[in-house]
N, CA, C and O atoms as CSV, one atom per row, in Angstrom:
chain,resi,resn,atom,element,x,y,z
A,1,MET,N,N,89.000,103.899,154.368
A,1,MET,CA,C,89.637,104.841,155.407
A,1,MET,C,C,90.837,105.673,154.931
A,1,MET,O,O,91.735,105.201,154.233
A,2,SER,N,N,90.797,106.713,155.279
A,2,SER,CA,C,92.009,107.790,154.960
A,2,SER,C,C,93.165,107.375,155.795
A,2,SER,O,O,93.112,106.988,156.962
A,3,THR,N,N,94.313,107.517,154.977
A,3,THR,CA,C,95.392,107.176,155.799
A,3,THR,C,C,96.212,108.695,156.277
A,3,THR,O,O,97.222,108.717,156.980
A,4,GLY,N,N,95.683,109.626,155.849
A,4,GLY,CA,C,96.164,110.966,156.030
A,4,GLY,C,C,97.382,111.315,155.243
A,4,GLY,O,O,97.840,112.450,155.376
A,5,ALA,N,N,98.031,110.359,154.337
A,5,ALA,CA,C,99.079,110.930,153.541
A,5,ALA,C,C,98.427,111.767,152.627
A,5,ALA,O,O,97.264,111.793,152.223
A,6,THR,N,N,99.761,112.681,152.301
A,6,THR,CA,C,99.633,113.712,151.288
A,6,THR,C,C,100.728,113.226,150.240
A,6,THR,O,O,101.718,112.567,150.557
A,7,LEU,N,N,100.410,113.649,148.916
A,7,LEU,CA,C,101.169,113.679,147.984
A,7,LEU,C,C,101.839,115.060,147.833
A,7,LEU,O,O,101.159,116.082,147.925
A,8,PRO,N,N,103.250,115.102,147.587
A,8,PRO,CA,C,103.872,116.131,147.577
A,8,PRO,C,C,103.380,117.292,146.113
A,8,PRO,O,O,102.825,116.859,145.103
A,9,TYR,N,N,103.613,118.250,146.251
A,9,TYR,CA,C,103.163,119.242,145.150
A,9,TYR,C,C,104.037,118.985,143.875
A,9,TYR,O,O,103.711,119.016,142.688
A,10,GLU,N,N,105.119,118.750,144.408
A,10,GLU,CA,C,106.305,118.552,143.234
A,10,GLU,C,C,105.617,117.205,142.507
A,10,GLU,O,O,105.322,117.385,141.325
A,11,ILE,N,N,105.419,116.307,142.880
A,11,ILE,CA,C,104.919,115.037,142.191
A,11,ILE,C,C,103.903,115.390,140.757
A,11,ILE,O,O,103.947,114.944,139.610
A,12,THR,N,N,102.879,116.533,141.515
A,12,THR,CA,C,102.069,116.943,140.686
A,12,THR,C,C,102.358,117.634,139.410
A,12,THR,O,O,101.799,117.452,138.329
A,13,LEU,N,N,103.505,118.614,139.754
A,13,LEU,CA,C,104.374,119.341,138.696
A,13,LEU,C,C,105.131,118.344,137.907
A,13,LEU,O,O,105.470,118.536,136.739
A,14,HIS,N,N,105.396,117.217,138.621
A,14,HIS,CA,C,106.536,116.151,137.733
A,14,HIS,C,C,105.465,115.713,136.556
A,14,HIS,O,O,105.656,115.774,135.341
A,15,VAL,N,N,104.305,115.262,137.236
A,15,VAL,CA,C,103.449,114.681,136.228
A,15,VAL,C,C,102.835,115.431,135.282
A,15,VAL,O,O,102.640,114.952,134.165
A,16,ARG,N,N,102.470,116.636,135.582
A,16,ARG,CA,C,102.224,117.796,134.602
A,16,ARG,C,C,103.053,118.104,133.475
A,16,ARG,O,O,102.656,118.428,132.356
A,17,ASP,N,N,104.560,117.943,133.968
A,17,ASP,CA,C,105.440,118.445,133.099
A,17,ASP,C,C,106.180,117.074,132.234
A,17,ASP,O,O,107.139,117.323,131.504
A,18,THR,N,N,105.734,115.797,132.350
A,18,THR,CA,C,106.537,114.759,131.740
A,18,THR,C,C,105.278,113.662,131.447
A,18,THR,O,O,105.648,112.737,130.723
A,19,CYS,N,N,103.954,113.593,131.845
A,19,CYS,CA,C,103.474,112.619,131.541
A,19,CYS,C,C,102.814,112.684,130.104
A,19,CYS,O,O,102.094,113.644,129.832
A,20,LEU,N,N,103.031,111.742,129.237
A,20,LEU,CA,C,102.870,111.545,128.014
A,20,LEU,C,C,101.369,111.346,127.723
A,20,LEU,O,O,100.791,112.015,126.867
A,21,CYS,N,N,100.879,110.587,128.321
A,21,CYS,CA,C,99.380,110.729,128.325
A,21,CYS,C,C,98.692,111.714,128.485
A,21,CYS,O,O,97.782,111.836,127.665
A,22,LEU,N,N,98.802,112.654,129.421
A,22,LEU,CA,C,98.502,113.860,129.486
A,22,LEU,C,C,98.806,114.889,128.277
A,22,LEU,O,O,97.970,115.656,127.801
A,23,HIS,N,N,100.106,114.772,127.879
A,23,HIS,CA,C,100.244,115.633,126.662
A,23,HIS,C,C,99.556,115.258,125.516
A,23,HIS,O,O,98.966,116.068,124.800
A,24,VAL,N,N,99.624,113.688,125.248
A,24,VAL,CA,C,98.884,113.542,123.973
A,24,VAL,C,C,97.332,113.728,124.094
A,24,VAL,O,O,96.609,114.267,123.256
A,25,GLN,N,N,97.020,113.275,125.088
A,25,GLN,CA,C,95.355,113.929,125.343
A,25,GLN,C,C,95.376,115.500,125.326
A,25,GLN,O,O,94.484,115.891,124.573
A,26,ARG,N,N,95.949,116.353,125.786
A,26,ARG,CA,C,95.678,117.820,125.422
A,26,ARG,C,C,95.870,117.916,124.083
A,26,ARG,O,O,94.815,118.139,123.488
A,27,ALA,N,N,97.000,117.815,123.262
A,27,ALA,CA,C,97.025,117.676,122.045
A,27,ALA,C,C,95.933,116.991,121.145
A,27,ALA,O,O,95.620,117.552,120.095
A,28,ALA,N,N,95.405,115.938,121.463
A,28,ALA,CA,C,94.181,115.532,120.804
A,28,ALA,C,C,93.123,116.352,121.022
A,28,ALA,O,O,92.244,116.383,120.160
A,29,ARG,N,N,93.046,116.870,121.775
A,29,ARG,CA,C,91.736,117.605,122.262
A,29,ARG,C,C,91.818,119.043,121.451
A,29,ARG,O,O,90.864,119.575,120.884
A,30,ALA,N,N,93.240,119.582,121.524
A,30,ALA,CA,C,93.106,121.010,120.581
A,30,ALA,C,C,93.225,120.572,119.207
A,30,ALA,O,O,92.832,121.509,118.513
A,31,LEU,N,N,93.593,119.558,118.450
A,31,LEU,CA,C,93.644,119.344,117.323
A,31,LEU,C,C,92.132,119.066,117.180
A,31,LEU,O,O,91.563,119.758,116.337
A,32,ALA,N,N,91.366,118.149,117.876
A,32,ALA,CA,C,90.127,117.927,117.674
A,32,ALA,C,C,89.291,119.185,117.367
A,32,ALA,O,O,88.546,119.317,116.396
A,33,ARG,N,N,89.559,120.221,118.478
A,33,ARG,CA,C,88.841,121.601,118.215
A,33,ARG,C,C,89.261,122.299,117.061
A,33,ARG,O,O,88.376,122.955,116.511
A,34,ARG,N,N,90.403,122.327,116.547
A,34,ARG,CA,C,90.893,122.783,115.270
A,34,ARG,C,C,90.128,122.436,114.241
A,34,ARG,O,O,89.446,123.208,113.567
A,35,PHE,N,N,90.247,121.092,114.088
A,35,PHE,CA,C,89.495,120.546,112.957
A,35,PHE,C,C,88.223,120.669,113.031
A,35,PHE,O,O,87.731,121.032,111.962
A,36,ASP,N,N,87.329,120.476,114.053
A,36,ASP,CA,C,85.930,120.829,114.100
A,36,ASP,C,C,85.532,122.088,113.548
A,36,ASP,O,O,84.621,122.258,112.738
A,37,GLU,N,N,86.480,123.187,114.177
A,37,GLU,CA,C,86.105,124.533,113.629
A,37,GLU,C,C,86.527,124.586,112.039
A,37,GLU,O,O,86.025,125.428,111.293
A,38,ALA,N,N,87.354,123.757,111.644
A,38,ALA,CA,C,87.696,123.957,110.059
A,38,ALA,C,C,86.649,123.369,109.261
A,38,ALA,O,O,86.256,123.812,108.182
A,39,LEU,N,N,86.180,122.244,109.915
A,39,LEU,CA,C,85.051,121.315,109.029
A,39,LEU,C,C,83.696,121.761,109.242
A,39,LEU,O,O,82.755,121.308,108.590
A,40,ARG,N,N,83.548,122.819,110.326
A,40,ARG,CA,C,82.129,123.598,110.337
A,40,ARG,C,C,81.381,123.926,109.062
A,40,ARG,O,O,80.216,123.555,108.923
A,41,PRO,N,N,81.998,124.590,108.157
A,41,PRO,CA,C,81.314,124.885,107.112
A,41,PRO,C,C,80.799,123.634,106.294
A,41,PRO,O,O,79.845,123.960,105.588
A,42,VAL,N,N,81.117,122.401,106.183
A,42,VAL,CA,C,80.541,121.295,105.853
A,42,VAL,C,C,79.628,120.535,106.876
A,42,VAL,O,O,79.052,119.468,106.665
A,43,GLU,N,N,79.603,121.255,107.978
A,43,GLU,CA,C,78.647,120.453,109.119
A,43,GLU,C,C,79.101,119.070,109.453
A,43,GLU,O,O,78.327,118.175,109.791
A,44,LEU,N,N,80.483,118.932,109.333
A,44,LEU,CA,C,80.747,117.614,110.043
A,44,LEU,C,C,82.007,118.014,111.166
A,44,LEU,O,O,82.758,118.983,111.058
A,45,THR,N,N,82.016,116.981,112.277
A,45,THR,CA,C,83.055,117.397,113.382
A,45,THR,C,C,84.107,116.288,112.708
A,45,THR,O,O,83.759,115.382,111.951
A,46,ASN,N,N,85.338,116.535,113.107
A,46,ASN,CA,C,86.416,115.764,113.248
A,46,ASN,C,C,86.200,114.583,112.901
A,46,ASN,O,O,86.440,114.158,111.771
A,47,GLY,N,N,85.702,113.885,113.874
A,47,GLY,CA,C,85.551,112.447,114.098
A,47,GLY,C,C,84.284,111.946,113.258
A,47,GLY,O,O,84.141,110.748,113.012
A,48,GLN,N,N,83.364,112.924,112.825
A,48,GLN,CA,C,82.559,112.560,111.728
A,48,GLN,C,C,83.293,112.134,110.440
A,48,GLN,O,O,83.088,111.062,109.871
A,49,PHE,N,N,84.283,113.196,109.983
A,49,PHE,CA,C,84.923,113.369,109.010
A,49,PHE,C,C,85.792,111.857,108.829
A,49,PHE,O,O,85.740,111.189,107.796
A,50,SER,N,N,86.499,111.519,109.914
A,50,SER,CA,C,87.377,110.174,110.054
A,50,SER,C,C,86.517,109.078,109.867
A,50,SER,O,O,86.976,108.074,109.321
A,51,LEU,N,N,85.288,109.109,110.248
A,51,LEU,CA,C,84.249,107.959,110.112
A,51,LEU,C,C,84.033,107.962,108.430
A,51,LEU,O,O,84.581,107.062,107.793
A,52,LEU,N,N,83.447,108.706,107.912
A,52,LEU,CA,C,83.399,108.879,106.663
A,52,LEU,C,C,84.461,108.467,105.664
A,52,LEU,O,O,84.285,107.824,104.629
A,53,MET,N,N,85.639,108.969,106.173
A,53,MET,CA,C,86.739,108.600,105.446
A,53,MET,C,C,87.058,107.012,105.451
A,53,MET,O,O,87.399,106.452,104.409
A,54,SER,N,N,86.952,106.433,106.474
A,54,SER,CA,C,87.022,105.187,106.733
A,54,SER,C,C,86.334,104.366,105.964
A,54,SER,O,O,86.771,103.257,105.657
A,55,LEU,N,N,84.874,104.943,105.463
A,55,LEU,CA,C,83.932,104.128,104.989
A,55,LEU,C,C,84.264,104.252,103.083
A,55,LEU,O,O,83.487,103.753,102.270
A,56,ASN,N,N,85.430,104.937,102.716
A,56,ASN,CA,C,85.621,105.504,101.507
A,56,ASN,C,C,86.621,104.236,101.126
A,56,ASN,O,O,87.846,104.304,101.231
A,57,ARG,N,N,85.972,103.190,100.715
A,57,ARG,CA,C,86.629,101.773,100.312
A,57,ARG,C,C,86.150,101.385,98.990
A,57,ARG,O,O,85.110,101.883,98.558
A,58,PRO,N,N,86.776,100.592,98.354
A,58,PRO,CA,C,86.174,99.968,97.302
A,58,PRO,C,C,84.917,98.904,97.622
A,58,PRO,O,O,83.964,98.779,96.853
A,59,MET,N,N,85.048,98.221,98.771
A,59,MET,CA,C,83.910,97.311,99.206
A,59,MET,C,C,83.505,97.899,100.776
A,59,MET,O,O,84.303,98.357,101.595
A,60,PRO,N,N,82.315,97.775,100.906
A,60,PRO,CA,C,81.562,97.910,102.413
A,60,PRO,C,C,82.305,97.320,103.159
A,60,PRO,O,O,82.503,96.145,102.850
A,61,PRO,N,N,83.000,97.836,104.389
A,61,PRO,CA,C,83.643,97.177,105.447
A,61,PRO,C,C,82.439,96.993,106.665
A,61,PRO,O,O,81.336,97.535,106.734
A,62,GLY,N,N,82.968,96.201,107.416
A,62,GLY,CA,C,82.067,95.781,108.338
A,62,GLY,C,C,82.329,96.546,109.743
A,62,GLY,O,O,83.388,97.121,109.994
A,63,ILE,N,N,81.260,96.478,110.594
A,63,ILE,CA,C,81.426,97.409,111.837
A,63,ILE,C,C,82.781,96.961,112.612
A,63,ILE,O,O,83.573,97.848,112.928
A,64,GLY,N,N,82.999,95.921,112.852
A,64,GLY,CA,C,84.301,95.391,113.563
A,64,GLY,C,C,85.758,96.124,113.190
A,64,GLY,O,O,86.545,96.664,113.966
A,65,SER,N,N,85.869,95.927,111.449
A,65,SER,CA,C,86.923,96.536,111.015
A,65,SER,C,C,86.981,98.192,111.081
A,65,SER,O,O,88.052,98.738,111.346
A,66,VAL,N,N,85.826,98.938,110.838
A,66,VAL,CA,C,85.972,99.892,111.094
A,66,VAL,C,C,86.124,100.599,112.365
A,66,VAL,O,O,86.711,101.664,112.552
A,67,ALA,N,N,85.451,99.784,113.301
A,67,ALA,CA,C,85.802,100.213,114.904
A,67,ALA,C,C,87.303,99.868,114.994
A,67,ALA,O,O,87.947,100.733,115.589
A,68,ASP,N,N,87.996,98.841,114.560
A,68,ASP,CA,C,89.517,98.429,114.926
A,68,ASP,C,C,90.132,99.710,114.184
A,68,ASP,O,O,90.943,100.356,114.848
A,69,LEU,N,N,89.933,100.017,113.290
A,69,LEU,CA,C,90.500,101.383,112.519
A,69,LEU,C,C,90.662,102.818,113.391
A,69,LEU,O,O,91.614,103.573,113.589
A,70,LEU,N,N,89.601,102.812,113.706
A,70,LEU,CA,C,89.258,104.123,114.675
A,70,LEU,C,C,89.411,104.005,116.048
A,70,LEU,O,O,89.122,104.852,116.893
A,71,ALA,N,N,89.982,102.673,116.252
A,71,ALA,CA,C,90.194,102.679,117.876
A,71,ALA,C,C,89.168,102.840,118.559
A,71,ALA,O,O,89.371,103.474,119.595
A,72,MET,N,N,87.760,102.393,118.321
A,72,MET,CA,C,86.494,102.766,119.027
A,72,MET,C,C,85.931,101.439,119.132
A,72,MET,O,O,86.201,100.558,118.316
A,73,ASP,N,N,85.142,101.271,120.135
A,73,ASP,CA,C,84.373,100.195,120.592
A,73,ASP,C,C,83.413,100.009,119.607
A,73,ASP,O,O,83.259,100.980,118.866
A,74,ARG,N,N,82.711,99.014,119.386
A,74,ARG,CA,C,81.654,98.839,118.469
A,74,ARG,C,C,80.203,99.684,118.824
A,74,ARG,O,O,79.417,100.241,118.057
A,75,THR,N,N,80.190,99.578,119.922
A,75,THR,CA,C,79.073,100.434,120.551
A,75,THR,C,C,79.081,101.933,120.469
A,75,THR,O,O,78.029,102.565,120.370
A,76,THR,N,N,80.065,102.410,120.502
A,76,THR,CA,C,80.539,103.710,120.288
A,76,THR,C,C,80.349,104.214,119.050
A,76,THR,O,O,79.839,105.302,118.783
A,77,LEU,N,N,80.921,103.108,118.025
A,77,LEU,CA,C,81.048,103.463,116.560
A,77,LEU,C,C,79.380,103.355,115.908
A,77,LEU,O,O,79.022,104.063,114.967
A,78,THR,N,N,78.654,102.554,116.448
A,78,THR,CA,C,77.373,102.496,116.221
A,78,THR,C,C,76.435,103.918,116.483
A,78,THR,O,O,75.656,104.481,115.714
A,79,ALA,N,N,76.799,104.229,117.759
A,79,ALA,CA,C,76.356,105.430,118.116
A,79,ALA,C,C,76.627,106.756,117.249
A,79,ALA,O,O,75.832,107.654,116.974
A,80,ALA,N,N,77.855,106.632,116.930
A,80,ALA,CA,C,78.383,107.936,115.796
A,80,ALA,C,C,77.722,107.674,114.693
A,80,ALA,O,O,77.197,108.663,114.180
A,81,LEU,N,N,77.550,106.519,114.077
A,81,LEU,CA,C,77.064,106.351,112.589
A,81,LEU,C,C,75.407,106.642,112.551
A,81,LEU,O,O,74.746,106.563,111.516
A,82,LYS,N,N,74.934,106.943,113.682
A,82,LYS,CA,C,73.365,106.972,113.838
A,82,LYS,C,C,72.900,108.470,112.951
A,82,LYS,O,O,72.024,108.624,112.099
A,83,PRO,N,N,73.940,109.517,113.583
A,83,PRO,CA,C,73.517,110.957,112.860
A,83,PRO,C,C,73.716,110.933,111.434
A,83,PRO,O,O,72.968,111.409,110.581
A,84,LEU,N,N,74.894,110.279,111.256
A,84,LEU,CA,C,75.110,110.397,109.726
A,84,LEU,C,C,74.357,109.518,108.838
A,84,LEU,O,O,74.227,109.853,107.660
A,85,GLU,N,N,73.753,108.233,109.347
A,85,GLU,CA,C,72.726,107.766,108.590
A,85,GLU,C,C,71.387,108.698,108.707
A,85,GLU,O,O,70.802,108.794,107.628
A,86,ARG,N,N,71.008,109.139,109.383
A,86,ARG,CA,C,69.865,110.307,109.523
A,86,ARG,C,C,70.133,111.377,108.643
A,86,ARG,O,O,69.226,112.069,108.179
A,87,ARG,N,N,71.390,111.562,108.374
A,87,ARG,CA,C,71.445,112.736,107.333
A,87,ARG,C,C,71.600,112.181,105.951
A,87,ARG,O,O,71.757,112.907,104.969
A,88,GLY,N,N,71.547,110.719,105.897
A,88,GLY,CA,C,71.647,110.292,104.316
A,88,GLY,C,C,73.038,110.052,103.788
A,88,GLY,O,O,73.270,109.879,102.591
A,89,LEU,N,N,73.979,110.049,104.763
A,89,LEU,CA,C,75.379,110.114,104.306
A,89,LEU,C,C,75.980,108.804,104.449
A,89,LEU,O,O,77.125,108.666,104.020
A,90,VAL,N,N,75.349,107.750,105.021
A,90,VAL,CA,C,75.761,106.391,105.388
A,90,VAL,C,C,74.622,105.513,105.149
A,90,VAL,O,O,73.453,105.893,105.078
A,91,LYS,N,N,75.058,104.255,105.023
A,91,LYS,CA,C,74.050,103.342,104.611
A,91,LYS,C,C,74.648,102.246,105.443
A,91,LYS,O,O,75.834,101.934,105.334
A,92,ILE,N,N,73.752,101.620,106.340
A,92,ILE,CA,C,73.913,100.364,107.107
A,92,ILE,C,C,73.110,99.119,106.665
A,92,ILE,O,O,71.898,99.127,106.879
A,93,ALA,N,N,73.650,98.105,106.100
A,93,ALA,CA,C,73.175,97.109,105.255
A,93,ALA,C,C,73.339,95.738,106.121
A,93,ALA,O,O,74.354,95.494,106.773
A,94,THR,N,N,72.559,95.143,106.066
A,94,THR,CA,C,72.866,93.619,106.450
A,94,THR,C,C,73.389,92.728,105.663
A,94,THR,O,O,72.756,92.510,104.630
A,95,ALA,N,N,74.723,91.918,105.898
A,95,ALA,CA,C,75.317,91.279,105.094
A,95,ALA,C,C,74.525,90.147,104.458
A,95,ALA,O,O,73.539,89.683,105.031
A,96,LYS,N,N,74.981,89.658,103.181
A,96,LYS,CA,C,73.874,88.671,102.652
A,96,LYS,C,C,74.548,87.398,103.213
A,96,LYS,O,O,73.724,86.485,103.255
A,97,ASP,N,N,75.730,87.041,103.644
A,97,ASP,CA,C,76.267,85.760,103.933
A,97,ASP,C,C,76.108,85.656,105.381
A,97,ASP,O,O,76.258,84.561,105.923
A,98,ASP,N,N,75.813,86.719,106.064
A,98,ASP,CA,C,75.655,86.628,107.786
A,98,ASP,C,C,74.663,87.677,108.030
A,98,ASP,O,O,74.881,88.858,107.761
A,99,LYS,N,N,73.635,87.269,108.511
A,99,LYS,CA,C,72.406,88.138,108.837
A,99,LYS,C,C,72.761,89.054,110.309
A,99,LYS,O,O,72.052,89.981,110.702
A,100,ARG,N,N,73.757,88.668,110.864
A,100,ARG,CA,C,73.837,89.303,112.076
A,100,ARG,C,C,74.927,90.477,111.877
A,100,ARG,O,O,75.021,91.349,112.741
A,101,SER,N,N,75.816,90.493,110.637
A,101,SER,CA,C,76.733,91.234,110.515
A,101,SER,C,C,76.064,92.526,109.793
A,101,SER,O,O,75.034,92.437,109.124
A,102,ARG,N,N,76.670,93.565,109.977
A,102,ARG,CA,C,76.219,94.899,109.447
A,102,ARG,C,C,77.498,95.379,108.493
A,102,ARG,O,O,78.666,95.331,108.881
A,103,LEU,N,N,77.100,95.830,107.235
A,103,LEU,CA,C,78.140,96.339,106.385
A,103,LEU,C,C,77.694,98.219,106.245
A,103,LEU,O,O,76.593,98.769,106.254
A,104,LEU,N,N,78.858,98.686,106.145
A,104,LEU,CA,C,78.886,100.131,106.208
A,104,LEU,C,C,79.298,100.816,104.750
A,104,LEU,O,O,80.432,100.578,104.334
A,105,SER,N,N,78.554,101.526,104.084
A,105,SER,CA,C,79.072,102.400,102.998
A,105,SER,C,C,78.645,103.800,102.918
A,105,SER,O,O,77.780,104.129,103.730
A,106,LEU,N,N,79.051,104.638,102.151
A,106,LEU,CA,C,78.901,105.869,101.891
A,106,LEU,C,C,77.623,105.883,100.866
A,106,LEU,O,O,77.527,104.927,100.096
A,107,THR,N,N,76.892,106.653,100.831
A,107,THR,CA,C,75.871,107.098,100.156
A,107,THR,C,C,76.346,108.146,99.145
A,107,THR,O,O,77.198,108.975,99.462
A,108,PRO,N,N,75.731,108.101,97.791
A,108,PRO,CA,C,76.063,109.478,97.041
A,108,PRO,C,C,76.272,110.718,97.622
A,108,PRO,O,O,77.209,111.464,97.340
A,109,ALA,N,N,75.224,110.983,98.600
A,109,ALA,CA,C,75.566,112.203,99.200
A,109,ALA,C,C,76.669,112.307,100.223
A,109,ALA,O,O,77.200,113.389,100.472
A,110,GLY,N,N,77.023,111.145,100.835
A,110,GLY,CA,C,78.270,111.128,101.656
A,110,GLY,C,C,79.436,111.370,100.858
A,110,GLY,O,O,80.382,112.082,101.193
A,111,ARG,N,N,79.318,110.749,99.806
A,111,ARG,CA,C,80.680,110.788,98.995
A,111,ARG,C,C,80.699,112.170,98.391
A,111,ARG,O,O,81.737,112.517,97.827
A,112,LYS,N,N,79.905,112.815,98.428
A,112,LYS,CA,C,79.919,114.233,97.681
A,112,LYS,C,C,80.166,115.394,98.816
A,112,LYS,O,O,80.696,116.476,98.563
A,113,LEU,N,N,79.643,114.945,100.254
A,113,LEU,CA,C,80.192,115.937,101.356
A,113,LEU,C,C,81.482,115.503,101.333
A,113,LEU,O,O,82.286,116.432,101.266
A,114,LEU,N,N,82.001,114.317,101.369
A,114,LEU,CA,C,83.311,114.201,101.824
A,114,LEU,C,C,84.210,114.424,100.974
A,114,LEU,O,O,85.357,114.482,101.417
A,115,ALA,N,N,84.026,114.598,99.657
A,115,ALA,CA,C,84.974,115.454,98.626
A,115,ALA,C,C,84.989,116.808,98.845
A,115,ALA,O,O,85.960,117.498,98.537
A,116,ARG,N,N,83.649,117.398,99.526
A,116,ARG,CA,C,83.776,118.943,99.446
A,116,ARG,C,C,84.709,119.192,100.955
A,116,ARG,O,O,85.241,120.284,101.154
A,117,ALA,N,N,84.833,117.998,102.012
A,117,ALA,CA,C,85.538,118.289,103.066
A,117,ALA,C,C,87.046,117.919,102.958
A,117,ALA,O,O,87.865,118.248,103.816
A,118,VAL,N,N,87.332,117.248,101.896
A,118,VAL,CA,C,88.845,116.742,102.030
A,118,VAL,C,C,89.584,118.098,101.715
A,118,VAL,O,O,90.683,118.176,102.264
A,119,PRO,N,N,89.238,119.124,100.992
A,119,PRO,CA,C,89.996,120.203,100.574
A,119,PRO,C,C,90.453,121.111,101.936
A,119,PRO,O,O,91.545,121.648,102.120
A,120,ILE,N,N,89.314,121.112,102.797
A,120,ILE,CA,C,89.581,121.846,104.152
A,120,ILE,C,C,90.263,121.195,104.889
A,120,ILE,O,O,90.923,121.758,105.762
A,121,TRP,N,N,90.285,119.618,104.704
A,121,TRP,CA,C,91.217,118.806,105.675
A,121,TRP,C,C,92.392,118.999,105.107
A,121,TRP,O,O,93.274,119.355,105.888
A,122,LYS,N,N,92.714,118.869,103.901
A,122,LYS,CA,C,94.180,119.305,103.408
A,122,LYS,C,C,94.729,120.409,103.850
A,122,LYS,O,O,95.874,120.377,104.300
A,123,ARG,N,N,93.901,121.732,103.788
A,123,ARG,CA,C,94.622,122.785,103.900
A,123,ARG,C,C,94.932,122.792,105.394
A,123,ARG,O,O,96.046,123.176,105.751
A,124,GLU,N,N,94.039,122.401,106.285
A,124,GLU,CA,C,94.225,122.350,107.863
A,124,GLU,C,C,95.631,121.567,108.094
A,124,GLU,O,O,96.644,122.065,108.584
A,125,HIS,N,N,95.476,120.295,107.656
A,125,HIS,CA,C,96.176,119.534,107.674
A,125,HIS,C,C,97.937,119.874,107.746
A,125,HIS,O,O,98.836,119.580,108.534
A,126,ALA,N,N,97.839,120.692,106.399
A,126,ALA,CA,C,99.187,121.550,106.065
A,126,ALA,C,C,99.541,122.512,106.961
A,126,ALA,O,O,100.708,122.613,107.341
A,127,ALA,N,N,98.570,123.315,107.388
A,127,ALA,CA,C,98.855,124.189,108.580
A,127,ALA,C,C,99.548,123.526,109.725
A,127,ALA,O,O,100.700,123.873,109.987
A,128,VAL,N,N,98.873,122.477,110.529
A,128,VAL,CA,C,99.393,121.731,111.396
A,128,VAL,C,C,100.608,121.231,111.260
A,128,VAL,O,O,101.458,121.412,112.132
A,129,ASP,N,N,100.868,120.492,110.077
A,129,ASP,CA,C,102.265,119.921,109.819
A,129,ASP,C,C,103.386,121.052,109.899
A,129,ASP,O,O,104.549,120.836,110.241
A,130,LYS,N,N,102.827,122.371,109.508
A,130,LYS,CA,C,104.115,123.046,109.522
A,130,LYS,C,C,104.358,123.774,110.817
A,130,LYS,O,O,105.348,124.505,110.839
A,131,GLN,N,N,103.665,123.698,111.821
A,131,GLN,CA,C,103.651,123.878,113.301
A,131,GLN,C,C,104.526,122.622,114.056
A,131,GLN,O,O,104.967,122.833,115.186
A,132,ILE,N,N,104.732,121.483,113.481
A,132,ILE,CA,C,105.234,120.456,113.961
A,132,ILE,C,C,106.780,120.420,113.354
A,132,ILE,O,O,107.030,120.710,112.184
A,133,ALA,N,N,107.596,120.093,114.150
A,133,ALA,CA,C,109.312,120.292,113.792
A,133,ALA,C,C,109.429,118.890,112.766
A,133,ALA,O,O,110.078,119.050,111.733
A,134,ASP,N,N,108.978,117.880,112.955
A,134,ASP,CA,C,108.770,116.471,112.531
A,134,ASP,C,C,107.669,115.507,112.262
A,134,ASP,O,O,107.636,114.301,112.504
A,135,ALA,N,N,106.708,116.332,111.673
A,135,ALA,CA,C,105.364,115.399,111.770
A,135,ALA,C,C,105.662,113.891,111.313
A,135,ALA,O,O,105.224,112.938,111.958
A,136,ALA,N,N,106.325,113.763,110.322
A,136,ALA,CA,C,106.353,112.169,110.020
A,136,ALA,C,C,106.962,111.643,111.048
A,136,ALA,O,O,106.405,110.584,111.337
A,137,ARG,N,N,107.827,111.874,111.726
A,137,ARG,CA,C,108.632,111.098,113.094
A,137,ARG,C,C,107.504,110.939,113.873
A,137,ARG,O,O,107.236,109.770,114.152
A,138,LEU,N,N,106.657,111.927,114.365
A,138,LEU,CA,C,105.674,112.235,115.285
A,138,LEU,C,C,104.535,111.030,115.044
A,138,LEU,O,O,104.144,110.256,115.918
A,139,ARG,N,N,104.137,111.055,113.771
A,139,ARG,CA,C,103.439,109.992,113.311
A,139,ARG,C,C,103.834,108.632,113.474
A,139,ARG,O,O,103.130,107.765,113.991
A,140,ALA,N,N,105.055,108.463,112.987
A,140,ALA,CA,C,105.428,107.115,113.158
A,140,ALA,C,C,105.675,106.793,114.825
A,140,ALA,O,O,105.341,105.687,115.248
A,141,ASP,N,N,106.174,107.637,115.597
A,141,ASP,CA,C,106.080,107.265,117.127
A,141,ASP,C,C,104.962,106.881,117.671
A,141,ASP,O,O,104.854,105.848,118.332
A,142,LEU,N,N,103.701,107.986,117.348
A,142,LEU,CA,C,102.503,107.750,117.959
A,142,LEU,C,C,102.005,106.497,117.397
A,142,LEU,O,O,101.320,105.883,118.216
A,143,GLY,N,N,102.146,105.831,116.092
A,143,GLY,CA,C,101.817,104.563,115.554
A,143,GLY,C,C,102.324,103.457,116.233
A,143,GLY,O,O,101.702,102.398,116.318
A,144,ALA,N,N,103.801,103.717,116.887
A,144,ALA,CA,C,104.280,102.601,117.490
A,144,ALA,C,C,103.538,102.104,118.978
A,144,ALA,O,O,103.463,100.998,119.512
A,145,LEU,N,N,103.083,103.328,119.337
A,145,LEU,CA,C,102.193,103.034,120.490
A,145,LEU,C,C,100.917,102.367,120.425
A,145,LEU,O,O,100.251,102.150,121.437
A,146,ASN,N,N,100.570,102.046,119.305
A,146,ASN,CA,C,98.948,101.248,119.030
A,146,ASN,C,C,99.431,99.582,118.952
A,146,ASN,O,O,98.588,98.703,118.770
């Protein structure tokens, strides 16, 4: 049932101008688009780059640890892995000690593609860092929210 109450437009403007969640979401979308465009020549999105990079470890990680690192739920991570697996960039294997667990690893093709993508990421990242007054502080402040 409607109460007929209205919210003053000034509140909308206040939220627009001060809401940290809104500002972080907008910045994240802008950065995602920027890195998607930069990584287009190697046919990766920024999310795929981050996922591949998270697998660049001495030992294959489990799905849970990768999901935690990327702040994704396991279902979303599993869906994100499928196209990378189809492209032959990622291998999903059953753990020897626990048949219910899955271990993730880069294939040789995945390592090669990631190596091609890193210079692109470095170049774009350096350009972004130049636009931010104190990028190290921003990273620290954002990390404090985790």
